[in-house]
C-alpha positions in Angstrom: -7.1 -2.7 -43.9 -4.0 -4.8 -43.0 -1.7 -6.5 -45.3 -2.7 -10.1 -44.4 -6.2 -9.2 -44.6 -5.7 -7.5 -48.4 -3.8 -10.7 -49.4 -6.3 -13.1 -47.9 -9.0 -11.3 -49.7 -7.5 -11.1 -52.9 -6.6 -14.9 -52.8 -9.8 -16.1 -51.7 -11.4 -14.0 -54.9 -8.7 -15.8 -57.0 -10.4 -15.4 -60.4 -13.3 -13.2 -59.2 -13.4 -10.2 -62.0 -16.6 -8.8 -60.7 -17.0 -6.4 -57.9 -14.7 -3.6 -56.7 -11.5 -3.5 -54.8 -10.5 -0.3 -52.7 -7.1 1.3 -53.6 -5.9 0.2 -50.1 -6.8 -3.3 -50.9 -5.0 -3.0 -54.3 -1.9 -1.5 -53.0 -1.3 -3.7 -49.8 -1.5 -6.8 -52.0 0.7 -5.2 -54.7 3.2 -4.4 -51.6 3.1 -8.1 -50.4 3.6 -9.6 -54.1 6.6 -7.1 -54.4 8.2 -8.3 -51.0 7.6 -11.9 -51.7 9.3 -11.6 -55.2 12.3 -9.7 -53.4 12.6 -12.3 -51.1 12.5 -14.8 -53.8 15.2 -13.0 -55.6 17.5 -12.5 -52.6 17.4 -16.2 -51.9 18.1 -17.1 -55.5 21.2 -15.0 -55.3 22.0 -16.3 -51.9 21.9 -19.8 -53.0 24.3 -18.9 -56.1 21.1 -19.1 -58.7 20.3 -22.4 -57.6 17.8 -24.3 -59.8 15.2 -24.8 -56.7 14.9 -21.2 -56.3 14.5 -20.4 -59.9 11.9 -23.1 -60.1 10.0 -21.8 -56.7 10.0 -18.2 -58.3 8.5 -19.5 -61.4 5.8 -21.1 -59.4 5.0 -18.1 -57.3 5.0 -16.0 -60.3 2.6 -18.4 -62.2 0.3 -18.9 -59.3 0.3 -15.0 -58.4 -0.8 -14.0 -61.9 -4.3 -14.4 -62.0 -4.9 -12.8 -58.6 -3.0 -10.0 -59.8 -5.1 -9.6 -62.9 -8.3 -9.8 -61.0 -7.4 -7.5 -58.3 -6.1 -5.0 -60.8 -9.8 -5.4 -63.1 -11.7 -4.7 -59.6 -9.7 -2.0 -58.8 -10.3 -0.5 -62.4 -14.2 -1.2 -61.6 -13.8 0.4 -58.2 -13.3 4.0 -60.3 -15.9 3.1 -62.9 -13.9 1.8 -65.3 -14.2 -1.4 -67.4 -11.5 -4.2 -66.8 -10.6 -4.1 -70.5 -8.8 -0.9 -69.8 -6.2 -3.1 -68.2 -5.1 -4.1 -71.7 -3.6 -0.8 -72.6 -0.9 -1.7 -70.5 0.7 -3.8 -73.2 1.6 -0.4 -75.0 4.4 1.4 -73.0 2.5 4.7 -73.0 -0.7 2.8 -71.6 1.1 2.4 -68.4 0.8 6.3 -67.6 -3.1 6.0 -67.1 -3.0 2.3 -65.4 -0.6 4.0 -63.0 -2.8 7.1 -62.6 -6.1 4.8 -62.2 -4.2 2.8 -59.6 -3.8 6.0 -57.3 -7.2 7.4 -58.1 -9.7 7.7 -55.2 -12.6 5.2 -55.4 -16.0 6.3 -56.2 -18.1 6.7 -53.1 -21.2 5.8 -54.4 -22.8 2.8 -56.5 -21.5 2.8 -59.9 -21.9 0.4 -62.7 -20.1 -2.4 -61.0 -21.8 -2.4 -57.8 -21.5 -1.1 -54.4 -18.5 0.3 -52.8 -15.7 -2.1 -51.7 -15.2 -2.5 -48.0 
């Protein structure tokens, strides 16, 4: 899967919390979001902290919030975990299992959340 396909797939399933997302889909989408945030930050610095780039960054971050949560939930479904496990990220120690699950290999068979993602 290419980065553009991963982003299109994640954004087309904007608030779809069912199903599964492969490790590749998750990481390509995450890479695209980090790169876009970095570019917005550089633009903000280059324009000497203008209000326009600050508002643009805020709109981007609010717009990407729900797709980021939904692809994270689908990634947890891919390793046969409930999406509710994402809430442990609010504790600092909870970031460790979330990071481990994000890099864990997918279940190759049918699990509680459906067929393997393609």
